[in-house]
Backbone atoms as SQL, in Angstrom:
CREATE TABLE atoms (id INTEGER PRIMARY KEY, chain TEXT, resi INTEGER, resn TEXT, atom TEXT, x REAL, y REAL, z REAL);
INSERT INTO atoms VALUES
  (1, 'A', 1, 'MET', 'N', -120.769, -117.453, -35.426),
  (2, 'A', 1, 'MET', 'CA', -122.066, -118.078, -35.174),
  (3, 'A', 1, 'MET', 'C', -121.960, -119.554, -35.558),
  (4, 'A', 2, 'ASP', 'N', -122.321, -120.434, -34.621),
  (5, 'A', 2, 'ASP', 'CA', -122.288, -121.860, -34.937),
  (6, 'A', 2, 'ASP', 'C', -123.628, -122.294, -35.538),
  (7, 'A', 3, 'PHE', 'N', -123.693, -123.533, -35.943),
  (8, 'A', 3, 'PHE', 'CA', -124.869, -124.052, -36.660),
  (9, 'A', 3, 'PHE', 'C', -126.136, -123.947, -35.819),
  (10, 'A', 4, 'GLN', 'N', -126.058, -124.285, -34.534),
  (11, 'A', 4, 'GLN', 'CA', -127.240, -124.232, -33.673),
  (12, 'A', 4, 'GLN', 'C', -127.751, -122.800, -33.508),
  (13, 'A', 5, 'GLN', 'N', -126.846, -121.842, -33.393),
  (14, 'A', 5, 'GLN', 'CA', -127.257, -120.440, -33.306),
  (15, 'A', 5, 'GLN', 'C', -127.917, -119.997, -34.617),
  (16, 'A', 6, 'LEU', 'N', -127.383, -120.475, -35.709),
  (17, 'A', 6, 'LEU', 'CA', -127.965, -120.151, -37.018),
  (18, 'A', 6, 'LEU', 'C', -129.386, -120.696, -37.119),
  (19, 'A', 7, 'ILE', 'N', -129.599, -121.922, -36.692),
  (20, 'A', 7, 'ILE', 'CA', -130.940, -122.521, -36.732),
  (21, 'A', 7, 'ILE', 'C', -131.885, -121.755, -35.818),
  (22, 'A', 8, 'ASP', 'N', -131.403, -121.337, -34.648),
  (23, 'A', 8, 'ASP', 'CA', -132.234, -120.561, -33.730),
  (24, 'A', 8, 'ASP', 'C', -132.633, -119.211, -34.316),
  (25, 'A', 9, 'ALA', 'N', -131.818, -118.676, -35.211),
  (26, 'A', 9, 'ALA', 'CA', -132.072, -117.362, -35.800),
  (27, 'A', 9, 'ALA', 'C', -133.028, -117.415, -36.994),
  (28, 'A', 10, 'ILE', 'N', -133.355, -118.623, -37.483),
  (29, 'A', 10, 'ILE', 'CA', -134.242, -118.745, -38.650),
  (30, 'A', 10, 'ILE', 'C', -135.672, -118.419, -38.235),
  (31, 'A', 11, 'THR', 'N', -136.270, -117.512, -38.962),
  (32, 'A', 11, 'THR', 'CA', -137.674, -117.157, -38.737),
  (33, 'A', 11, 'THR', 'C', -138.548, -117.991, -39.668),
  (34, 'A', 12, 'PRO', 'N', -139.842, -118.041, -39.434),
  (35, 'A', 12, 'PRO', 'CA', -140.718, -118.774, -40.358),
  (36, 'A', 12, 'PRO', 'C', -140.628, -118.255, -41.803),
  (37, 'A', 13, 'ASP', 'N', -140.436, -116.942, -41.994),
  (38, 'A', 13, 'ASP', 'CA', -140.287, -116.398, -43.352),
  (39, 'A', 13, 'ASP', 'C', -139.005, -116.897, -44.018),
  (40, 'A', 14, 'ILE', 'N', -137.914, -116.904, -43.254),
  (41, 'A', 14, 'ILE', 'CA', -136.648, -117.407, -43.802),
  (42, 'A', 14, 'ILE', 'C', -136.778, -118.887, -44.131),
  (43, 'A', 15, 'TYR', 'N', -137.425, -119.628, -43.244),
  (44, 'A', 15, 'TYR', 'CA', -137.655, -121.058, -43.472),
  (45, 'A', 15, 'TYR', 'C', -138.416, -121.271, -44.788),
  (46, 'A', 16, 'ASP', 'N', -139.497, -120.511, -44.990),
  (47, 'A', 16, 'ASP', 'CA', -140.281, -120.637, -46.230),
  (48, 'A', 16, 'ASP', 'C', -139.440, -120.290, -47.456),
  (49, 'A', 17, 'ASN', 'N', -138.606, -119.265, -47.360),
  (50, 'A', 17, 'ASN', 'CA', -137.734, -118.897, -48.482),
  (51, 'A', 17, 'ASN', 'C', -136.711, -119.984, -48.776),
  (52, 'A', 18, 'LEU', 'N', -136.156, -120.592, -47.726),
  (53, 'A', 18, 'LEU', 'CA', -135.200, -121.687, -47.923),
  (54, 'A', 18, 'LEU', 'C', -135.875, -122.877, -48.607),
  (55, 'A', 19, 'LYS', 'N', -137.082, -123.233, -48.128),
  (56, 'A', 19, 'LYS', 'CA', -137.810, -124.354, -48.747),
  (57, 'A', 19, 'LYS', 'C', -138.099, -124.073, -50.218),
  (58, 'A', 20, 'ARG', 'N', -138.568, -122.875, -50.516),
  (59, 'A', 20, 'ARG', 'CA', -138.893, -122.518, -51.895),
  (60, 'A', 20, 'ARG', 'C', -137.631, -122.548, -52.768),
  (61, 'A', 21, 'ALA', 'N', -136.520, -122.073, -52.214),
  (62, 'A', 21, 'ALA', 'CA', -135.262, -122.067, -52.963),
  (63, 'A', 21, 'ALA', 'C', -134.804, -123.492, -53.277),
  (64, 'A', 22, 'VAL', 'N', -134.916, -124.384, -52.305),
  (65, 'A', 22, 'VAL', 'CA', -134.526, -125.781, -52.534),
  (66, 'A', 22, 'VAL', 'C', -135.460, -126.433, -53.552),
  (67, 'A', 23, 'GLU', 'N', -136.749, -126.153, -53.448),
  (68, 'A', 23, 'GLU', 'CA', -137.728, -126.742, -54.374),
  (69, 'A', 23, 'GLU', 'C', -137.515, -126.281, -55.806),
  (70, 'A', 24, 'THR', 'N', -137.253, -124.985, -55.983),
  (71, 'A', 24, 'THR', 'CA', -137.143, -124.422, -57.343),
  (72, 'A', 24, 'THR', 'C', -135.718, -124.384, -57.860),
  (73, 'A', 25, 'GLY', 'N', -134.741, -124.448, -56.935),
  (74, 'A', 25, 'GLY', 'CA', -133.342, -124.343, -57.341),
  (75, 'A', 25, 'GLY', 'C', -132.903, -122.903, -57.560),
  (76, 'A', 26, 'LYS', 'N', -133.762, -121.947, -57.141),
  (77, 'A', 26, 'LYS', 'CA', -133.451, -120.525, -57.331),
  (78, 'A', 26, 'LYS', 'C', -133.767, -119.734, -56.069),
  (79, 'A', 27, 'TRP', 'N', -132.971, -118.691, -55.841),
  (80, 'A', 27, 'TRP', 'CA', -133.250, -117.752, -54.772),
  (81, 'A', 27, 'TRP', 'C', -134.387, -116.834, -55.209),
  (82, 'A', 28, 'PRO', 'N', -135.011, -116.110, -54.269),
  (83, 'A', 28, 'PRO', 'CA', -136.116, -115.214, -54.636),
  (84, 'A', 28, 'PRO', 'C', -135.750, -114.192, -55.723),
  (85, 'A', 29, 'ASP', 'N', -134.460, -113.815, -55.829),
  (86, 'A', 29, 'ASP', 'CA', -134.053, -112.863, -56.861),
  (87, 'A', 29, 'ASP', 'C', -133.839, -113.513, -58.229),
  (88, 'A', 30, 'GLY', 'N', -134.016, -114.843, -58.302),
  (89, 'A', 30, 'GLY', 'CA', -133.893, -115.554, -59.573),
  (90, 'A', 30, 'GLY', 'C', -132.545, -116.210, -59.810),
  (91, 'A', 31, 'SER', 'N', -131.544, -115.911, -58.973),
  (92, 'A', 31, 'SER', 'CA', -130.235, -116.540, -59.168),
  (93, 'A', 31, 'SER', 'C', -130.295, -117.994, -58.705),
  (94, 'A', 32, 'ARG', 'N', -129.511, -118.832, -59.375),
  (95, 'A', 32, 'ARG', 'CA', -129.530, -120.264, -59.096),
  (96, 'A', 32, 'ARG', 'C', -128.731, -120.595, -57.839),
  (97, 'A', 33, 'LEU', 'N', -129.190, -121.605, -57.112),
  (98, 'A', 33, 'LEU', 'CA', -128.458, -122.108, -55.954),
  (99, 'A', 33, 'LEU', 'C', -127.284, -122.938, -56.441),
  (100, 'A', 34, 'THR', 'N', -126.155, -122.820, -55.757),
  (101, 'A', 34, 'THR', 'CA', -125.050, -123.722, -56.045),
  (102, 'A', 34, 'THR', 'C', -125.343, -125.049, -55.338),
  (103, 'A', 35, 'LYS', 'N', -124.604, -126.061, -55.687),
  (104, 'A', 35, 'LYS', 'CA', -124.780, -127.368, -55.038),
  (105, 'A', 35, 'LYS', 'C', -124.560, -127.243, -53.532),
  (106, 'A', 36, 'GLU', 'N', -123.541, -126.481, -53.141),
  (107, 'A', 36, 'GLU', 'CA', -123.241, -126.299, -51.725),
  (108, 'A', 36, 'GLU', 'C', -124.366, -125.529, -51.013),
  (109, 'A', 37, 'GLN', 'N', -124.907, -124.493, -51.649),
  (110, 'A', 37, 'GLN', 'CA', -126.006, -123.732, -51.057),
  (111, 'A', 37, 'GLN', 'C', -127.237, -124.611, -50.873),
  (112, 'A', 38, 'ARG', 'N', -127.505, -125.458, -51.858),
  (113, 'A', 38, 'ARG', 'CA', -128.663, -126.353, -51.766),
  (114, 'A', 38, 'ARG', 'C', -128.493, -127.327, -50.605),
  (115, 'A', 39, 'GLU', 'N', -127.309, -127.914, -50.476),
  (116, 'A', 39, 'GLU', 'CA', -127.045, -128.858, -49.387),
  (117, 'A', 39, 'GLU', 'C', -127.181, -128.183, -48.022),
  (118, 'A', 40, 'HIS', 'N', -126.607, -126.993, -47.878),
  (119, 'A', 40, 'HIS', 'CA', -126.682, -126.279, -46.605),
  (120, 'A', 40, 'HIS', 'C', -128.115, -125.859, -46.297),
  (121, 'A', 41, 'SER', 'N', -128.840, -125.446, -47.314),
  (122, 'A', 41, 'SER', 'CA', -130.243, -125.061, -47.116),
  (123, 'A', 41, 'SER', 'C', -131.072, -126.259, -46.662),
  (124, 'A', 42, 'MET', 'N', -130.847, -127.419, -47.273),
  (125, 'A', 42, 'MET', 'CA', -131.578, -128.623, -46.862),
  (126, 'A', 42, 'MET', 'C', -131.250, -129.000, -45.424),
  (127, 'A', 43, 'GLN', 'N', -129.980, -128.884, -45.038),
  (128, 'A', 43, 'GLN', 'CA', -129.596, -129.182, -43.657),
  (129, 'A', 43, 'GLN', 'C', -130.292, -128.229, -42.690),
  (130, 'A', 44, 'ALA', 'N', -130.370, -126.952, -43.055),
  (131, 'A', 44, 'ALA', 'CA', -131.026, -125.959, -42.201),
  (132, 'A', 44, 'ALA', 'C', -132.520, -126.243, -42.082),
  (133, 'A', 45, 'ILE', 'N', -133.153, -126.633, -43.193),
  (134, 'A', 45, 'ILE', 'CA', -134.581, -126.963, -43.179),
  (135, 'A', 45, 'ILE', 'C', -134.848, -128.153, -42.266),
  (136, 'A', 46, 'ILE', 'N', -134.045, -129.182, -42.393),
  (137, 'A', 46, 'ILE', 'CA', -134.209, -130.389, -41.574),
  (138, 'A', 46, 'ILE', 'C', -133.999, -130.068, -40.095),
  (139, 'A', 47, 'ALA', 'N', -132.964, -129.284, -39.790),
  (140, 'A', 47, 'ALA', 'CA', -132.682, -128.926, -38.403),
  (141, 'A', 47, 'ALA', 'C', -133.790, -128.048, -37.822),
  (142, 'A', 48, 'TYR', 'N', -134.291, -127.102, -38.609),
  (143, 'A', 48, 'TYR', 'CA', -135.386, -126.238, -38.162),
  (144, 'A', 48, 'TYR', 'C', -136.624, -127.080, -37.868),
  (145, 'A', 49, 'ASP', 'N', -136.948, -127.997, -38.786),
  (146, 'A', 49, 'ASP', 'CA', -138.099, -128.881, -38.587),
  (147, 'A', 49, 'ASP', 'C', -137.964, -129.694, -37.309),
  (148, 'A', 50, 'ALA', 'N', -136.785, -130.247, -37.076),
  (149, 'A', 50, 'ALA', 'CA', -136.564, -131.087, -35.894),
  (150, 'A', 50, 'ALA', 'C', -136.760, -130.288, -34.613),
  (151, 'A', 51, 'ARG', 'N', -136.432, -129.024, -34.649),
  (152, 'A', 51, 'ARG', 'CA', -136.535, -128.193, -33.451),
  (153, 'A', 51, 'ARG', 'C', -137.926, -127.597, -33.257),
  (154, 'A', 52, 'HIS', 'N', -138.626, -127.283, -34.351),
  (155, 'A', 52, 'HIS', 'CA', -139.851, -126.504, -34.243),
  (156, 'A', 52, 'HIS', 'C', -141.138, -127.217, -34.659),
  (157, 'A', 53, 'LYS', 'N', -141.053, -128.392, -35.227),
  (158, 'A', 53, 'LYS', 'CA', -142.261, -129.047, -35.737),
  (159, 'A', 53, 'LYS', 'C', -142.390, -130.464, -35.199),
  (160, 'A', 54, 'SER', 'N', -143.627, -130.936, -35.149),
  (161, 'A', 54, 'SER', 'CA', -143.843, -132.332, -34.763),
  (162, 'A', 54, 'SER', 'C', -143.396, -133.226, -35.916),
  (163, 'A', 55, 'GLU', 'N', -143.203, -134.483, -35.628),
  (164, 'A', 55, 'GLU', 'CA', -142.698, -135.415, -36.642),
  (165, 'A', 55, 'GLU', 'C', -143.575, -135.438, -37.895),
  (166, 'A', 56, 'GLU', 'N', -144.900, -135.406, -37.711),
  (167, 'A', 56, 'GLU', 'CA', -145.826, -135.493, -38.834),
  (168, 'A', 56, 'GLU', 'C', -145.806, -134.251, -39.713),
  (169, 'A', 57, 'GLU', 'N', -145.330, -133.117, -39.189),
  (170, 'A', 57, 'GLU', 'CA', -145.313, -131.860, -39.937),
  (171, 'A', 57, 'GLU', 'C', -143.991, -131.617, -40.660),
  (172, 'A', 58, 'ARG', 'N', -143.000, -132.438, -40.422),
  (173, 'A', 58, 'ARG', 'CA', -141.668, -132.204, -40.977),
  (174, 'A', 58, 'ARG', 'C', -141.599, -132.516, -42.465),
  (175, 'A', 59, 'VAL', 'N', -140.668, -131.833, -43.133),
  (176, 'A', 59, 'VAL', 'CA', -140.418, -132.068, -44.554),
  (177, 'A', 59, 'VAL', 'C', -139.964, -133.507, -44.740),
  (178, 'A', 60, 'GLY', 'N', -140.546, -134.178, -45.719),
  (179, 'A', 60, 'GLY', 'CA', -140.142, -135.544, -46.031),
  (180, 'A', 60, 'GLY', 'C', -140.788, -136.611, -45.186),
  (181, 'A', 61, 'TYR', 'N', -141.700, -136.243, -44.302),
  (182, 'A', 61, 'TYR', 'CA', -142.339, -137.232, -43.438),
  (183, 'A', 61, 'TYR', 'C', -143.198, -138.179, -44.279),
  (184, 'A', 62, 'VAL', 'N', -143.046, -139.447, -44.036),
  (185, 'A', 62, 'VAL', 'CA', -143.864, -140.471, -44.676),
  (186, 'A', 62, 'VAL', 'C', -144.548, -141.252, -43.565),
  (187, 'A', 63, 'ALA', 'N', -145.870, -141.251, -43.591),
  (188, 'A', 63, 'ALA', 'CA', -146.626, -141.951, -42.564),
  (189, 'A', 63, 'ALA', 'C', -146.355, -143.452, -42.648),
  (190, 'A', 64, 'PRO', 'N', -146.270, -144.123, -41.504),
  (191, 'A', 64, 'PRO', 'CA', -146.048, -145.577, -41.544),
  (192, 'A', 64, 'PRO', 'C', -147.235, -146.275, -42.187),
  (193, 'A', 65, 'LYS', 'N', -146.927, -147.336, -42.892),
  (194, 'A', 65, 'LYS', 'CA', -147.985, -148.116, -43.536),
  (195, 'A', 65, 'LYS', 'C', -148.767, -148.880, -42.478),
  (196, 'A', 66, 'GLN', 'N', -150.043, -149.034, -42.731),
  (197, 'A', 66, 'GLN', 'CA', -150.866, -149.858, -41.856),
  (198, 'A', 66, 'GLN', 'C', -150.504, -151.316, -42.123),
  (199, 'A', 67, 'LYS', 'N', -150.407, -152.080, -41.087),
  (200, 'A', 67, 'LYS', 'CA', -150.080, -153.492, -41.265),
  (201, 'A', 67, 'LYS', 'C', -151.248, -154.181, -41.953),
  (202, 'A', 68, 'ALA', 'N', -150.934, -154.917, -42.980),
  (203, 'A', 68, 'ALA', 'CA', -151.965, -155.658, -43.697),
  (204, 'A', 68, 'ALA', 'C', -152.397, -156.861, -42.872),
  (205, 'A', 69, 'GLU', 'N', -153.632, -157.201, -43.026),
  (206, 'A', 69, 'GLU', 'CA', -154.126, -158.391, -42.334),
  (207, 'A', 69, 'GLU', 'C', -153.557, -159.624, -43.016),
  (208, 'A', 70, 'PRO', 'N', -153.234, -160.640, -42.242),
  (209, 'A', 70, 'PRO', 'CA', -152.779, -161.884, -42.859),
  (210, 'A', 70, 'PRO', 'C', -153.884, -162.457, -43.756),
  (211, 'A', 71, 'CYS', 'N', -153.499, -163.173, -44.757),
  (212, 'A', 71, 'CYS', 'CA', -154.466, -163.747, -45.695),
  (213, 'A', 71, 'CYS', 'C', -155.520, -164.593, -44.985),
  (214, 'A', 72, 'ALA', 'N', -155.127, -165.264, -43.939),
  (215, 'A', 72, 'ALA', 'CA', -156.057, -166.160, -43.250),
  (216, 'A', 72, 'ALA', 'C', -157.231, -165.392, -42.644),
  (217, 'A', 73, 'THR', 'N', -157.039, -164.146, -42.274),
  (218, 'A', 73, 'THR', 'CA', -158.125, -163.390, -41.657),
  (219, 'A', 73, 'THR', 'C', -159.104, -162.856, -42.693),
  (220, 'A', 74, 'LYS', 'N', -158.723, -162.872, -43.959),
  (221, 'A', 74, 'LYS', 'CA', -159.603, -162.384, -45.013),
  (222, 'A', 74, 'LYS', 'C', -160.592, -163.450, -45.482),
  (223, 'A', 75, 'GLN', 'N', -160.394, -164.659, -45.013),
  (224, 'A', 75, 'GLN', 'CA', -161.251, -165.769, -45.417),
  (225, 'A', 75, 'GLN', 'C', -162.647, -165.581, -44.830),
  (226, 'A', 76, 'LYS', 'N', -163.638, -165.895, -45.605),
  (227, 'A', 76, 'LYS', 'CA', -165.012, -165.771, -45.138),
  (228, 'A', 76, 'LYS', 'C', -165.251, -166.763, -44.010),
  (229, 'A', 77, 'LYS', 'N', -165.998, -166.302, -43.026),
  (230, 'A', 77, 'LYS', 'CA', -166.308, -167.173, -41.897),
  (231, 'A', 77, 'LYS', 'C', -167.206, -168.311, -42.358),
  (232, 'A', 78, 'GLY', 'N', -166.924, -169.498, -41.859),
  (233, 'A', 78, 'GLY', 'CA', -167.733, -170.664, -42.181),
  (234, 'A', 78, 'GLY', 'C', -167.336, -171.351, -43.478),
  (235, 'A', 79, 'SER', 'N', -166.403, -170.795, -44.227),
  (236, 'A', 79, 'SER', 'CA', -165.994, -171.444, -45.478),
  (237, 'A', 79, 'SER', 'C', -164.743, -172.273, -45.239),
  (238, 'A', 80, 'ASP', 'N', -164.579, -173.289, -46.047),
  (239, 'A', 80, 'ASP', 'CA', -163.416, -174.154, -45.923),
  (240, 'A', 80, 'ASP', 'C', -162.215, -173.475, -46.571),
  (241, 'A', 81, 'PRO', 'N', -161.030, -173.718, -46.011),
  (242, 'A', 81, 'PRO', 'CA', -159.830, -173.123, -46.626),
  (243, 'A', 81, 'PRO', 'C', -159.631, -173.673, -48.032),
  (244, 'A', 82, 'GLN', 'N', -159.168, -172.831, -48.918),
  (245, 'A', 82, 'GLN', 'CA', -158.911, -173.253, -50.308),
  (246, 'A', 82, 'GLN', 'C', -157.461, -173.666, -50.450),
  (247, 'A', 83, 'PRO', 'N', -157.206, -174.829, -51.052),
  (248, 'A', 83, 'PRO', 'CA', -155.819, -175.270, -51.232),
  (249, 'A', 83, 'PRO', 'C', -155.150, -174.411, -52.318),
  (250, 'A', 84, 'LEU', 'N', -153.837, -174.324, -52.220),
  (251, 'A', 84, 'LEU', 'CA', -153.082, -173.631, -53.246),
  (252, 'A', 84, 'LEU', 'C', -153.056, -174.451, -54.526),
  (253, 'A', 85, 'LYS', 'N', -153.107, -173.794, -55.658),
  (254, 'A', 85, 'LYS', 'CA', -153.034, -174.484, -56.948),
  (255, 'A', 85, 'LYS', 'C', -151.699, -174.126, -57.584),
  (256, 'A', 86, 'TRP', 'N', -150.844, -175.120, -57.712),
  (257, 'A', 86, 'TRP', 'CA', -149.537, -174.918, -58.294),
  (258, 'A', 86, 'TRP', 'C', -149.617, -175.094, -59.797),
  (259, 'A', 87, 'GLN', 'N', -148.984, -174.187, -60.517),
  (260, 'A', 87, 'GLN', 'CA', -148.953, -174.301, -61.982),
  (261, 'A', 87, 'GLN', 'C', -147.598, -174.842, -62.383),
  (262, 'A', 88, 'GLU', 'N', -147.626, -175.660, -63.381),
  (263, 'A', 88, 'GLU', 'CA', -146.354, -176.214, -63.864),
  (264, 'A', 88, 'GLU', 'C', -145.963, -175.565, -65.156);
């Protein structure tokens, strides 16, 4: 079985168990994940997400920041621009 077939075989229950195992560092029976098991589980979670979930629903998704308005647009209408005050 290759990696893609393995990802296709993951059910939502298996996915939830993999996520919980990575989060806690333990399998459902209480045994600890090895470093290799954790890495492979994370790869499977990421691959499953890419195939079955929208970008916003994926593990680790960070929404893009809203662009801040330039300082000039925050100035009150009708007021004169304030000069910068340099401190020495």
